[in-house]
N, C-alpha and C positions, 0 to 999 in steps of 0.2 A: 296679483290677485288681491282683491280687496276684502278684507274680513271685517263685518260690523262688530264692533265691541258691545255696543247697546242697540237694541231695536227700537225703531221710532214707535212700532205699534206691539203691545203687549196684551196679552189675555191673561187671566188667572190661570195658573197651572202651565203656563208655556215656559220652558226653561231653555229655548232654543238662543236666547240672547246670552246666557249665562253659559251655556256650552260653547259658545263660538267664542265669547271672551275668554274662557279656560283654554281653548285651542290655540289662541293667539298668544296667550301667556306662556302656554307650553313650547310653543314652537320659538318664541323669544328667548326663553330660558335654554333651548337648545342650541340657539344661535350664540348666546352668552359663552356657553362651554366651549364650542367649535372655537370661536374667534380668540377666546383666551388661550386655548392649545396652540393655535398658531401664531400668537402674540409671544407665548414663551418660545416656541422654536425659533422665530427670527431674532429674539434677543440672545439667544444661545449662540446663533452663528454672528451675529453682530459682536458678541464678547469675544468670541473665538478670533475673529479678524482684528479686532482691537488689540488683542494681545500680540498678535503677529504683527501689526503694525507698528507697536511700540519696540517689539523685539528688533525690527529691521531699522527702524529709524533712530532709536538712542544711540548707536554706536558711533553714527556718523555726527562729525560736527558741522555747526552751521545752525542759521534759525529754521525753525521749525514753525508750522501753525501752533497756535495758542491752544487748539483742542487737542493736540498732542500731549501737551504739557499737563492740562486739567484731567486728561483720561475721560473725556465724556463717553468714548465708546463702552467703556466698562459699568463707569456710573449709571448712564442712562439705560443700560441692558439691564442691570440689576434692577431698576424702576419697572422697566416693562415686564419682567419676569415676575413680580410681585402684583402688579397690576392684572397680569394674566393669570395667576393664581387665584387672586380674589375673584376676578370674574368668572372662573370655573367653579368656585366655592358657590358664588351667587346664583349660578345658574344651576347647580345641584340642589342646595338647601334654600327655602325661602324664608327669610328673616329681614325685618326692616332694617337692620343696622348692617348685614352684609350687602343689601341692595345700596344704600346709602353709601357704604365705604367704597363699594365698587365703583359706584357712579361718580364720586369724588376722584378716586384715583385714576379712573379713566381719563377724566377731564384734564386732570395734570399731565397725564401721558400725552395726551395730545399737544399740548404746550410744549412738553419735552421733545416729542417728535418734530414739530415744527423748529424749535432751537437745532436739533440733530441735522435736519434738512439744510438749514443755514450754514451751519458748522462742515457739514459735508461739502457744500459748495465752496467754503472758504478754503477747505484743504485742497479740492481739485483745482481751484484756480491760484493757489498758491504758487508763486514763481520759486522752484527749487534751483540753489546754484548749479552751474554748469559741473561736468565732470572734469573739466581740464586738469583741475589741481590734485586730483584722487591719484593714488598710487596704481590703482587697477580700474582704469576708464571703463572697460567693458563690463565689470562687476557693478559699477556706479549706473551704467546706463541699463543693465539688466534690473537692478533694484528700484530704479526710477519708473520703468516701464510696468513692473510688477505693482508696485505702490500706486500708481496711477488707476491700473484696472481694479486693484482692491479698494480704493476709495470711490470708483464709479459704482462697484457693487454696495458698498456703505450707503451712499447716496440712493439708490433703488430701495434697499431694504429700510431706509428710514423714511422715504415716502410710503411705503407699504404699511410700515407701523404707523404712522400718522393717518392713514386710511383706515385701519383696523381701529385705533384708539376713538376715532370719530364715529365709526360704526357702533362700537360697545357702548360708547356713550349716548348715542341716539336710541339705543335699544335698551339701556337702562333707563333713560328719562321716560320712553314710552311704558316700561313696566311701572315706574314709580309714580307718574304722575297720570298715567292713562293718555288717552286722546280726547279732547274736547271736543273735535269735529264729529266722533261717533264712527270714524272708521280707521283702520290700518292698512295703509299699503304695504304689502308683504311680496319682495322679489324673490322667486325660488332660485 
């Protein structure tokens, strides 16, 4: 649905362009709140998976992907929680600084989500050493298949976080800068 932000023809006393712009802003603020909540929930899931992955991987000796050692799952998740909380606050209260902070943090979150996708692909494609030298090869094989599945889930969640961060950045830009073309396309 296309909602005009500014009417092409205005007559004195006609407030339809103002009310339509207000409705579009109200809708976009609702989108900010909803996507902020989803962003926080995904970050909490990724944080939990990151802790489980570290707990399972660190007792085993051998080379691991670099993202395991730097703890990107936990650091990135904290960033997305803060970004989601700021998006919820920007959707609830309308202040210039809150909108600017939310927009900036969501742009940074988009870049971090891209990094998360790349690191997740690195983990999935990482060649783990075979389980032959292990004292319990069946436990090693079970851990390997479990880790592959969890890494696949982290990859899917990273792609979803990227999509949400880009959507939040786009909504924030529309709210901050308006639309120079005069209309906003809103997909319900």
